[in-house]
C-alpha positions, 0 to 999 in steps of 0.5 A: 518519482524515481525514489517511489519507483525504487520503493515499490520495486524493493517492496516486491523484492521483499514480499515475494520471498516472504510470501513464498518461503516463510510459513509464518508470513506466507499463510496470512494476507490482509485485505481491507483489514481482514486476515485471509489464511491458508490457500486464500492467502497464497492465492491473493498474495500475487495481487499485492505484488502486482499492485507494487509492480504497477506502482513501480512502473507508473512512478518510473515512467511518471504516468499521470494516474500514478499519484492519485492511485498511489494516494488512494492505495495509501488511504486504503492501507490506512483504513485497513489498519484501522479495521484490522486493529479492531477485528483482529485478535492481534490488533490493539483496538480502535484508538491505536488503529485510529492513530496508525491510520492517521499516521499512514494517511500523511503520505497519502496527503503528500501524494495528493499535494504532489499531484496538485503541484504537478498539475500546476506546473504542467498548466504553466508550461 
């Protein structure tokens, strides 16, 4: 859980300067596979930061809701990659999107497995 908290915090430390200071990345945000550009991208970027900050807090303090929520977010990212690969002019088509979505889903499955193992450990105590 500590490593995942540090990963979430490092992601925020990477995203904030990227979204504020680099025009090529600042002007694009992707939500559910659809690209937002310009002002909508700037306005919604802090939502990504907040998601990862909440994730860092939840993992660091080992909140019981963090594993299923993180798994859900990973599956959302996988679906977003599938949609983006098909609808974006920068995408590579649905076969590549499907392969990427399947690969991204693996951590989501591992998070769900960790949740089941954690619940079993708590029940055994």
